[in-house]
C-alpha positions as CSV (number, residue, x, y, z in Angstrom):
1,M,0.6,-8.8,-9.7
2,T,-0.5,-8.0,-13.1
3,T,-3.0,-8.6,-16.0
4,S,-1.4,-9.8,-18.8
5,R,-2.5,-8.7,-22.3
6,S,-2.4,-12.7,-23.6
7,S,-5.2,-13.4,-21.1
8,E,-7.0,-10.3,-22.3
9,K,-7.4,-12.2,-25.6
10,R,-8.7,-15.2,-24.1
11,G,-11.8,-13.3,-23.0
12,E,-10.6,-12.3,-19.2
13,I,-12.1,-9.1,-18.1
14,P,-9.1,-6.8,-18.4
15,A,-7.2,-4.3,-15.5
16,W,-8.2,-0.7,-15.5
17,S,-12.0,-1.4,-16.5
18,Y,-14.9,-0.6,-14.3
19,R,-18.0,-2.7,-15.2
20,D,-21.5,-3.5,-14.4
21,G,-20.6,-6.5,-11.7
22,D,-18.2,-4.2,-10.0
23,R,-20.8,-1.2,-9.5
24,E,-23.1,-4.0,-8.0
25,L,-21.0,-4.9,-5.5
26,F,-20.1,-1.6,-4.7
27,E,-23.4,-0.3,-4.3
28,R,-24.4,-3.9,-2.1
29,E,-21.6,-4.2,0.0
30,L,-19.6,-0.8,0.2
31,E,-22.3,2.2,-0.2
32,T,-23.2,2.0,3.4
33,F,-19.5,1.6,4.7
34,I,-17.2,4.0,3.1
35,P,-17.6,7.5,5.0
36,S,-17.8,10.6,3.2
37,Y,-14.3,11.4,3.8
38,V,-10.9,9.2,2.5
39,F,-7.4,9.8,2.8
40,D,-5.9,7.3,0.9
41,S,-2.4,6.3,2.8
42,H,-1.0,4.3,0.0
43,A,-1.1,5.7,-3.5
44,H,1.6,5.4,-6.7
45,L,2.0,7.9,-9.0
46,Y,4.1,7.5,-12.0
47,E,5.4,7.6,-15.7
48,K,6.8,4.8,-17.5
49,K,9.3,6.8,-18.7
50,H,11.4,7.3,-15.3
51,S,12.5,3.4,-16.1
52,T,15.8,3.5,-17.1
53,S,15.1,0.3,-19.5
54,D,11.9,-1.5,-20.9
55,S,10.6,-2.7,-17.5
56,N,7.8,-5.5,-16.9
57,E,7.7,-4.7,-13.9
58,W,5.0,-1.8,-14.6
59,P,1.2,-2.8,-13.4
60,A,0.0,-4.2,-16.7
61,G,-3.0,-2.6,-19.2
62,G,-3.0,0.9,-17.8
63,P,-1.7,4.4,-18.9
64,D,2.0,5.3,-19.5
65,S,1.6,8.3,-17.1
66,V,-0.4,8.2,-14.2
67,G,-0.9,11.4,-12.3
68,W,-3.3,13.5,-9.7
69,K,-5.5,13.9,-12.0
70,E,-5.6,10.0,-13.4
71,Y,-5.6,8.9,-9.9
72,H,-8.7,10.7,-9.1
73,N,-10.6,9.8,-12.3
74,W,-9.9,6.1,-11.7
75,M,-10.7,5.8,-8.3
76,R,-13.8,8.4,-8.4
77,P,-15.6,5.0,-9.8
78,V,-14.7,2.8,-6.8
79,M,-15.8,5.2,-3.9
80,P,-18.6,7.8,-5.7
81,G,-19.4,10.7,-3.9
82,R,-16.6,10.6,-1.2
83,S,-14.0,13.0,-1.0
84,L,-10.9,12.1,-1.6
85,T,-7.0,12.7,-1.0
86,G,-4.3,10.9,-0.1
87,L,-0.6,9.8,0.3
88,F,1.3,9.5,-2.9
89,F,4.8,8.2,-3.9
90,G,6.5,6.3,-6.8
91,F,5.9,2.8,-8.6
92,P,9.0,0.6,-7.2
93,V,10.7,-0.7,-10.3
94,S,14.4,-1.9,-9.7
95,D,15.9,0.5,-12.6
96,L,13.9,3.7,-11.9
97,A,15.2,6.7,-12.4
98,F,14.6,8.3,-8.8
99,A,15.0,11.7,-9.2
100,S,12.5,12.0,-12.2
101,A,10.0,9.7,-10.8
102,N,10.3,11.8,-7.2
103,D,10.1,15.4,-9.0
104,F,7.1,14.3,-11.3
105,V,5.3,13.0,-7.8
106,S,6.5,16.2,-5.7
107,S,4.6,18.1,-8.9
108,Q,1.3,16.1,-8.8
109,V,1.0,16.4,-5.1
110,E,1.0,20.2,-5.0
111,L,-2.4,20.2,-6.9
112,D,-3.7,19.1,-4.1
113,S,-3.4,20.9,-0.6
114,D,-4.8,18.1,1.4
115,A,-2.7,15.8,-0.7
116,R,0.9,14.5,0.9
117,A,4.1,12.8,-0.7
118,L,6.7,10.5,0.1
119,M,10.0,9.9,-1.5
120,L,11.6,6.9,-2.9
121,V,14.9,6.2,-2.1
122,H,17.3,3.2,-2.4
123,P,20.0,2.2,0.4
124,E,22.8,3.7,-1.0
125,M,21.2,7.5,-0.9
126,D,23.5,9.6,1.1
127,P,21.3,10.6,4.0
128,D,22.2,14.5,4.2
129,C,21.2,14.7,0.5
130,I,17.5,12.7,1.0
131,R,16.9,15.3,4.2
132,E,17.9,18.2,1.3
133,V,15.7,16.9,-1.2
134,A,12.8,16.4,0.9
135,R,12.8,19.5,2.9
136,R,12.8,21.5,-0.7
137,K,10.5,19.6,-2.6
138,G,7.7,19.0,0.4
139,F,8.4,15.1,0.9
140,V,6.8,14.3,4.4
141,G,8.9,11.1,4.5
142,F,10.1,7.9,2.1
143,K,9.6,4.6,0.9
144,C,12.0,1.9,0.8
145,Y,11.5,-1.4,-1.4
146,H,13.3,-4.7,-1.3
147,V,14.4,-4.4,-5.0
148,W,16.7,-2.1,-4.0
149,S,18.2,-4.2,-1.7
150,N,22.0,-5.4,-1.8
151,E,21.1,-8.7,-0.3
152,R,19.7,-11.4,-2.7
153,P,17.1,-12.8,-3.6
154,T,15.3,-9.7,-2.5
155,Y,12.6,-11.1,-1.8
156,E,14.1,-12.9,1.4
157,S,16.3,-9.5,2.1
158,S,16.2,-8.6,5.5
159,I,15.2,-5.0,6.2
160,E,18.4,-3.5,7.0
161,G,19.2,-4.5,3.6
162,Y,16.8,-1.7,2.0
163,L,16.4,0.5,5.2
164,P,19.7,1.4,6.8
165,E,19.8,2.8,10.0
166,Q,21.4,6.3,8.9
167,H,18.0,6.7,6.4
168,V,16.1,5.9,9.6
169,R,17.7,8.6,12.1
170,I,17.2,11.4,9.5
171,A,13.3,10.3,9.7
172,H,13.5,10.6,13.4
173,E,15.5,13.9,13.0
174,E,12.9,15.2,10.7
175,G,9.8,13.4,12.2
176,F,9.2,11.6,8.9
177,A,7.0,8.8,8.0
178,I,8.5,5.7,6.7
179,V,6.4,3.6,4.5
180,L,7.5,-0.1,4.9
181,H,7.0,-3.2,3.1
182,I,8.5,-6.0,4.9
183,V,9.5,-9.4,3.0
184,R,10.6,-12.3,3.6
185,A,8.9,-16.1,3.5
186,R,6.8,-15.2,6.7
187,A,6.5,-11.4,7.0
188,L,5.9,-10.3,10.1
189,A,6.2,-13.9,11.3
190,D,9.9,-14.0,10.3
191,S,12.1,-13.2,13.8
192,G,14.5,-10.8,11.9
193,N,12.0,-8.7,10.7
194,Q,10.1,-8.5,14.4
195,Q,13.6,-7.7,15.4
196,A,14.6,-4.8,13.3
197,I,11.3,-3.4,13.1
198,R,11.2,-2.8,17.1
199,G,14.8,-2.0,17.2
200,Y,14.4,0.6,14.9
201,A,11.4,2.1,16.5
202,L,12.4,1.9,19.8
203,K,15.9,3.8,18.9
204,Y,14.4,6.1,16.5
205,P,10.9,7.2,18.3
206,D,10.1,10.2,16.1
207,A,10.1,8.6,12.8
208,Q,6.9,6.8,12.0
209,F,7.1,3.4,10.8
210,I,3.6,2.1,8.5
211,L,3.7,-1.3,7.9
212,A,2.4,-1.5,4.2
213,H,-0.1,-4.3,3.6
214,A,-0.8,-4.8,7.2
215,A,2.8,-6.0,8.0
216,R,2.5,-7.9,4.4
217,G,-0.4,-9.7,5.8
218,F,-1.1,-11.7,2.3
219,N,-1.0,-14.7,4.4
220,P,-3.0,-13.4,7.8
221,Y,-1.5,-16.1,9.7
222,H,1.7,-14.4,9.5
223,T,0.4,-11.3,11.1
224,I,-1.6,-12.8,13.3
225,E,1.6,-14.6,14.5
226,G,4.1,-11.9,14.8
227,I,2.4,-9.1,15.7
228,D,2.6,-9.5,19.1
229,S,6.1,-8.7,19.0
230,L,5.1,-4.7,18.2
231,R,3.3,-4.6,20.9
232,G,3.7,-1.4,23.0
233,L,5.5,0.7,20.0
234,G,4.0,4.3,19.7
235,N,5.5,4.9,16.5
236,V,4.3,2.1,14.0
237,W,1.2,2.0,12.3
238,F,-0.4,-0.4,9.5
239,D,-2.0,0.1,6.4
240,T,-4.9,-2.1,4.7
241,S,-3.4,-1.8,1.2
242,A,-4.5,-4.8,-1.1
243,V,-5.2,-6.9,2.0
244,T,-8.0,-9.2,0.5
245,E,-8.2,-11.4,3.7
246,S,-9.7,-10.1,6.9
247,G,-7.8,-11.6,9.6
248,A,-4.3,-9.6,9.3
249,L,-6.4,-6.4,9.5
250,E,-8.2,-8.1,12.7
251,A,-4.9,-8.8,14.1
252,V,-4.2,-5.3,13.9
253,I,-6.8,-3.6,15.5
254,R,-6.8,-6.7,18.4
255,T,-3.4,-5.8,19.1
256,F,-3.3,-1.9,18.6
257,G,-6.5,-0.9,18.6
258,T,-8.3,1.1,15.2
259,A,-6.3,4.2,15.9
260,R,-3.3,2.7,14.1
261,L,-5.1,1.2,11.1
262,L,-4.9,3.2,8.0
263,Y,-6.9,3.0,4.7
264,G,-4.7,2.4,1.7
265,S,-5.8,1.2,-1.7
266,D,-2.5,0.1,-3.4
267,F,-3.7,2.1,-6.6
268,P,-2.8,1.2,-9.2
269,I,-2.8,-2.5,-8.2
270,S,-6.4,-1.8,-6.9
271,H,-6.9,-1.9,-11.1
272,Q,-5.9,-5.4,-11.4
273,R,-8.6,-7.9,-11.3
274,G,-8.0,-11.0,-8.8
275,R,-7.5,-11.4,-5.5
276,C,-4.7,-12.5,-2.7
277,V,-5.5,-15.7,-1.0
278,A,-3.2,-18.0,1.7
279,F,-2.2,-21.3,0.9
280,G,-0.2,-23.2,4.0
281,D,2.5,-20.9,5.0
282,S,2.6,-18.7,2.2
283,F,0.0,-16.8,-0.5
284,L,-0.9,-16.6,-3.9
285,W,-2.4,-13.9,-6.2
286,L,-5.0,-15.6,-8.0
287,S,-6.0,-13.6,-11.7
288,A,-6.3,-14.4,-15.2
289,D,-2.5,-15.1,-15.4
290,N,-3.0,-18.2,-13.3
291,V,-6.9,-19.2,-13.8
292,D,-9.0,-19.5,-16.8
293,F,-12.0,-18.4,-15.6
294,P,-13.9,-19.0,-18.0
295,A,-12.9,-23.0,-17.8
296,V,-13.9,-22.8,-14.5
297,G,-17.7,-24.5,-15.2
298,R,-19.8,-21.7,-14.1
299,K,-19.6,-17.9,-14.3
300,V,-16.4,-16.2,-12.0
301,E,-15.8,-12.7,-12.7
302,P,-13.1,-11.3,-10.7
303,T,-13.6,-8.0,-9.6
304,L,-10.8,-4.8,-9.0
305,V,-8.5,-5.3,-6.0
306,A,-9.6,-2.5,-4.5
307,I,-13.4,-3.7,-3.8
308,E,-11.9,-7.1,-2.6
309,A,-9.7,-4.9,-0.2
310,L,-12.5,-3.0,1.2
311,R,-14.8,-5.8,1.7
312,S,-12.2,-7.4,3.7
313,L,-11.6,-4.4,5.8
314,K,-15.7,-4.2,6.2
315,L,-15.2,-7.8,7.2
316,A,-12.9,-7.3,9.6
317,C,-14.6,-4.2,11.2
318,F,-17.6,-6.2,11.5
319,N,-16.2,-8.6,13.3
320,M,-14.0,-6.5,15.6
321,S,-17.2,-4.6,16.3
322,V,-15.8,-1.1,14.8
323,T,-17.8,1.6,15.4
324,D,-18.9,4.5,13.2
325,T,-16.6,6.7,15.0
326,Q,-13.3,4.2,14.3
327,L,-14.4,4.0,11.0
328,E,-14.3,7.2,9.8
329,A,-10.3,7.2,11.6
330,I,-9.5,4.5,9.8
331,F,-10.5,6.1,6.4
332,Y,-9.1,9.7,7.4
333,S,-8.6,10.7,10.7
334,N,-5.6,8.7,11.4
335,A,-4.0,9.8,8.7
336,A,-4.8,13.4,9.6
337,A,-3.2,13.0,13.2
338,V,0.2,11.2,11.3
339,F,0.3,13.8,8.4
340,K,-0.7,16.8,10.2
341,L,-3.9,17.7,7.9
342,A,-6.1,20.7,8.8
343,D,-9.3,19.8,10.4
């Protein structure tokens, strides 16, 4: 999801800003919800110069370079007073210069001893090269993405099209984590996706699979329908990043418990304005790109995706009677176990 500069000219509230309305929502609904220690398990750092062309896939409205310092400067207003670190990886644009993007993230994570980094990989990368670079640069795993799949259209790619088995084998041998954003129209409700995740997880039990966006639960019914297919897998996790409806998060907690759920912001998507809603058997991101908010007829000011996602997580925790200790695990302790953080 992006916010176009044309929408800003129409008088919309721009992305990459923090306003009184955002602050009021946080103070009213989230101040007492978010624990003191937060590990963000899904955050992107990037430099736009690492794109080999003038790509339009970068988040709109933000700076050209976003490193560790910029991440903290932008996230502190969203979570004031919290101790914040996380798992960082590059932003997946299709024409990325991989080596430069990975080197940048690695250099930024060195600024925070509690932070961890993932290596961006594409399916044609030599697995032994992945192993060597990851060891040398200190990556704890890798992030694959459908835009680099050999299958077209990539939004309908199989998991194998952008996460080949030879890469999963390396993750298993090294004990790496893999952040996996599944695609296809019905996400986790797709039988091919179910079979691929279950097959990989069973064959390679020392690889840790983190299913991004609650298994791409932007339409919660897809996660609700498909999650039972993964029941019993001990190396499958879910992150909360950019999920703005509570149903998918509730399905994760109901099926796997709170111990398999990791808080993630999806920074810098977190600093776009809008939310994702389910429509029929699909979903739609509502933003100033496709909604003329001033013309709605009453005051409608979209807040940040970060805040919408936190509100959805709060609702899921309320509905599932999550305890304070379990909540602290979602925001920190679960990630500490996965990424071997110091107590």
